[in-house]
N, C-alpha and C positions, 0 to 999 in steps of 0.2 A: 622731712626734707624741706629745704628753703625754696621759696617761690615768691614771685611778684604777682600780687592779686589785686582785683578790684572788688569792692563790696560797699554797700550803702550808698552814700552820696555820689551822684554822678560827677564825672570829670576827674581831674588829677587829684583832688582832695580825697577821693575815695580809694586811693591806691596805697598798698602796704607791702613791705617786704617781711614775710613771716613764715612760720612753720606750717606745713600742710601734711596731712596723712599720706603715706605712700600707699599706692595701690598695686595689686598683682595683676599681670596680664591674664585675660580670659582667653577662651578659644579664639584663635586667629589673631590675637593681639601680641604686641611686643613691648617690653620695657626698654627704653633707650636712656642711657646715662648721658646727659647732655654735655657737650663741650662748649658750643657757642649757639646763641640765638640771635635773631636779627629783627630790627624794628621796621614797621611799615606804617603808613598813614592810617591803615585800618585799625591799628591799635588805639589810636586817638578816638576813632569812631566808636570802638567798642566801649570806651569809658563813658560814652554818652548813651549807648544803646542798652548796655547791661542793666537789667531791672534792679532797682534799689532794694527790692524785697527778696531777691534771690541770694543764695549762699555765695561765699567768696569764689570768684572765678579766676583761675590762672590765665592771664592773657598771653598773646603772642602767637604768631602763625609760622614763623620761619625758625629752622634750627637744624643742627647736625650733632651727631654723637656716636656712641658705641653701644651695640646691642648688649644688654646686661642679662636679660632673661626672655624666654618666649613661652607663649601659651600653647595649648594642645593644637595640633594640626598645622602649625606654622612651618612652611617649607621654603619661602622666598628668601629668608635671611637666617643666620645662625648666630649664636652667642659669640661675641668678639668682633662681629662685622662692623666696619665703619660705614655709617649711613647718613643720608640726607632725608629730610622730611618733605614730602609733597603735601602742601596744605590744602589741596583740593579734595574734598570728601564726597564720595558718592557719584563721581563723574569719571567713568572708566574709558569709554570709547569716544573718539572725536566725533562731534555732532554739531548741528547748526546752533544749538543752544543747550545750556546745562539741563539735566533732568530735574524733576520737581523736588527730589530729595537732596539736591546739591547743597552743601554747607562748606564752611571754611574752618580750619583748625583755629581755636581760640574764642569761639562763640558759635553755638551755645555750649559746647564742651570745653574742657580745659585746654590750654595752649602750651606754648613752648618755654615760657619764662620761668623755668624751674630746673632743679637738679636732675629730675627724672620725668619722663613723659611716657604715658601709655598710649599706644596708637596701633591701628590695624596694620598688619604686614603689607597690605595693598598700598599703603602710603609711604613705604620706605624703598629707597633705591641706594645702590652702592655709591659711596662718596667719590666724586670725580678725582682721579689721581693727580691731576695738575693743580688742584686747589688746596690751599692751606685750610686749617680748621676755621679760621676767621672768615675766609672767603666762602667756605662751604655752608656756614651757618646763616648767611644773610641773603642768598640770592633767589631762593625758590619762588616765592610769591611774585616778586617783580619780574623775574626772568620768564616765568610761565606766562604771565599776563602780556609781556612784550612780545614773546614768541607767537602767541595766538593772534595778537593784533596785527603783526607784520605779515606773517606767512599764511595763517589760516584765513584771516579775514581780508586783509588788503592784498594778499598775494603779490608782494613786491618782487621786482626783478632787478637785475643789475642795470637796466635801462632807466630806472625810475629816479626822480629827484624827490626826496622826502623832507617834509617840514616837521620839526619837533619843537613846539612851543614849550617854554618852561623847563629848560634843561637844568638838571641839578638833583631831581628826585631819583630814587633808585630805578624806578620803572623807565623814566625817560633816558637815563644813562644806559640802560640795557637796550632800549630802542636804538640809540645811537650806535652802540657796539655791534648789535645784530645787523642793522642796516648796512653798516660799513663792511662787515664780514660778507654780506651778500653782494657787495659790489655797487651798492646804490650811492648816489650823491646825497649828502645830508646837510640841511640848513637847520640851525637851532636858534632859539631866542632865550634871553634871560635879562632881567633887570640888573644882574650882578656882573660887573666886568670880570671879577675873579672866576665866576662860573663860565662865562663865555670863553675866557682864555683856556680854562681846563678842558672845555669841550673841544676846542681846536686841537689841543694836545692829544685828545683821545681819538681824533680823526675827523671831526666835523669839517666840512668844506667851507662853510660860512657861519659866523655867529653874529647875530644882530641884537640890539637893545630891544627888549619887549615893549618899552614905552615909546619907541620911535615909530615913524610911519613906515610900515613894513614894505609896502609897495615901492616907496622911494628908496629905502635902504637896499632893496633887491633890484633896483633899476627896472622895475616893471616885470621881473621874472615871475612866472607862475609855476607851481609844482604839481607833480602827479599824485602825490599822496600826502595827506596831513594826518598825524596821529595826535588828536586833541585830548589832553589830560587835565587841562586847567579848569575849563568850564566857561561860565558866562563872560568872564573878563576878557577872554581871548577868542571866543567862538567865532564871532563875525570877522575878526581880523584874519583868522585862520581860513575861513571860507573864502574871503576875498583874495587870498593868495593861491587858491586852487584853480588849476586850469579847467576849462570846460570839459566835462566828461570825467573829471578826476574823482578821487575817492577820499573821503574823510572817515577815519575810524575814531571812535570816542569811547573812553572808559573812565574818565575822571571828571569831577565836578567840585573840586575844592574851592573854586572861586564862584560858586553859584550853580544851582540846578536848573534854572529856568532861562531860556534864551528866546529871542524873537527871531522869526525866520520869514523872509520875504519869499513866499511860495512861488510867485510868478518868476522871479529871478532864479530861484532854485531849479524849477523844472525846465526853464529855457536853457539853463546852464548844463543840464543833463548830469548833475552831480550825483554821486553815490554816498549815502550817509549810512555807516555801519556801526552798530553797537557791539561791544565785546566786554568780557570780564573773565579773568582767570583762565582756566583751561582744563582739559581732561588728563587722565593718567597717560593716555596715548601721546598727547601733545607734550606732557612733561618729559616722557622718555625721549621723544624726538628732540626736545630742547636740550636735554643732557648730552645727546649725541652731537648736537650742533656746537655746544660750547666746548666739548672735548675735542672735536675735529679742528676747531679754530683756536683752541686754547684761550678762550675768552674768560677773563677774570672780572669779578665785580669790583667796582671802585669802592674802597673802604674810606669812609669819612673819618670816623672816630670809633674808639672802643671804650666801653665802660664795664666795670664789674657788675654782676647781676644785682648786687645790693644798691647800686646807683642807677637803677632803671628809671627812676623818676626824673633825674637830671637828663638822662638820654632822651626821654620823651619830651622834655621841655625844649631841648635843642631841635628836635624834629618839629614840634609845634611852632617854633619860631622861624622855621625854614632856613636855618643856618647851615644845614648839611649840604654836601655835594657828594652824592653816592649813598652808600649804606652805612648805618650805624650798627655796630656789633655789641652784643652783650657776652662777655666771657663768663661762662658758668664754672668751668673747671680749667685751670692752667694745664 
């Protein structure tokens, strides 16, 4: 079968579109014939983390397809079922933090950028009926992360005003759609006028330039919740816009892992700082119910054929996308 893999030299130079041996599902496993896969920033991270001495790894965490065959003991799905892949491995029940054996599809095991994927039946759910194949193949990782950040961790309500720096990524786009579906007021930031305009079209109440003085742009308004996904570049500006007693949830650090924090100002402000990442199977199922109830659809930026995955990754690395990038595996 054809697949997009990483092997040898770290980074994009170590990626190849090539043949890989097909595997048969073992007990409790399912073979899914892929229709569409989706890109995430994690895929770029995997290109750096995958060991140069290890064998070729099929990358990718998101995808959707049709069950082709099943292993012994499989009861949750049947041959012919249209399914989406939950990329969260080993995390079944909602909990304060993931268990020690938590992993994500696409490293250390093979991922979704292939014609066929072998995966545990526990990581498959029925494809939402209101979504196309392209939409179904791209949402899981970002939507699960956004759902846990907003509802499990921040516990937002319709009374909240939420600040989302760096709108444009798949995760932040879902944060916007989910927060609006919950009735919250949403403020977004972006350096791109095009992305700010698109965010307003998607329901954002205010969109400001990331490089502006946020307090001035918002006329001194403070927010109840910030979901910080950028990292060091915006962390302090995000904290400065939080009302006293407000909550910041963070799960991204693309612009730097290390920040400085004035502890005295922080504890006098009575702020809440919460980390989060991905989510459990229980939360994934709740998220599916939520998007079905509100008929939420991912924003598709562009689509590429599987053989052009490198070009798709380059678009993601250059931050040119607004929403999700899809890989069409089978028309």
